[in-house]
C-alpha positions in Angstrom: -112.0 22.0 92.4 -108.9 24.2 91.8 -108.5 26.6 88.9 -105.8 24.4 87.4 -108.1 21.4 87.5 -110.9 23.4 85.9 -108.7 24.3 83.0 -107.8 20.6 82.5 -111.3 19.4 82.9 -113.1 22.1 80.9 -110.8 24.4 79.0 -112.2 27.4 77.1 -113.8 26.2 73.9 -111.2 27.8 71.5 -108.4 26.1 73.6 -110.1 22.8 73.4 -110.5 23.0 69.7 -106.9 24.1 69.2 -105.7 21.1 71.2 -107.9 18.7 69.1 -106.6 20.2 65.9 -103.0 19.8 67.1 -103.7 16.2 68.2 -105.2 15.4 64.8 -102.3 17.0 63.0 -99.8 15.0 65.1 -101.7 11.8 64.3 -101.7 12.6 60.6 -97.9 13.3 60.7 -97.3 9.9 62.5 -99.4 8.0 60.0 -97.8 9.7 57.0 -94.4 8.6 58.4 -95.7 5.1 58.9 -94.8 5.1 62.6 -96.7 3.4 65.4 -97.6 5.0 68.7 -95.1 2.7 70.4 -92.3 3.8 68.1 -92.9 7.5 68.6 -93.4 7.0 72.4 -90.0 5.3 72.5 -88.4 8.0 70.5 -89.6 10.7 72.9 -88.9 8.7 76.0 -92.4 8.2 77.2 -95.1 5.6 77.3 -97.6 5.1 74.5 -100.5 6.5 76.6 -98.9 10.0 76.6 -98.5 9.9 72.8 -102.1 8.7 72.4 -103.4 11.4 74.7 -101.5 14.0 72.7 -103.1 12.8 69.5 -106.5 13.1 71.2 -105.7 16.6 72.2 -106.1 16.0 75.9 -105.5 19.2 78.0 -103.8 17.2 80.7 -101.0 16.1 78.4 -97.9 18.1 79.1 -96.6 20.5 76.6 -93.3 18.7 76.5 -95.1 15.7 75.0 -96.6 17.8 72.2 -93.3 19.5 71.5 -91.4 16.2 71.5 -93.8 14.8 69.0 -93.4 17.8 66.8 -89.6 17.3 67.1 -89.9 13.6 66.1 -91.8 14.7 62.9 -89.4 17.5 62.2 -92.1 20.1 62.7 -90.6 21.8 65.8 -89.1 24.8 63.8 -92.7 25.9 63.2 -93.0 26.6 66.9 -90.7 29.6 66.5 -93.7 31.7 65.3 -95.9 30.8 68.3 -96.2 33.8 70.6 -93.3 35.5 68.7 -93.1 39.0 70.2 -92.3 40.5 66.9 -95.5 39.1 65.4 -97.7 40.1 68.3 -99.8 42.8 66.6 -101.9 43.6 69.6 -99.0 43.8 71.9 -97.0 46.0 69.5 -100.0 48.3 69.1 -100.3 48.6 72.9 -96.6 49.4 73.3 -96.8 52.0 70.5 -99.8 53.7 72.1 -97.9 54.0 75.4 -94.8 55.4 73.8 -94.1 59.0 74.6 -94.9 61.4 71.8 -92.7 64.3 72.8 -89.1 64.6 73.8 -88.3 65.1 77.4 -86.4 68.2 78.5 -83.0 67.0 79.6 -82.6 69.8 82.1 -81.6 73.4 81.9 -80.6 75.2 78.7 -77.0 75.8 78.1 -75.6 79.0 76.5 -73.1 77.3 74.3 -73.6 78.6 70.8 
């Protein structure tokens, strides 16, 4: 079994739970808007199976399906904060730790006073 298939068959538990929560949220959004699976599938240009799989949080469902469903429900702008580099506290901390703490000598001294 390849690494890709392992991820799709048995993703890490936190990933699996996040997909399930996302799927449940997508289903709630669809039901609140009084839309059927067939209607949203038609709007995103896919079959009902893909929409149903997304609502189940299946790892094998392509990210485009998840994002298209968010778009249909007018929830896509919330994706702007996902993996936003300006909000990546750990990454920013690592970059700051690597930053040089003293100025580099630009070469020789000049005698211009």
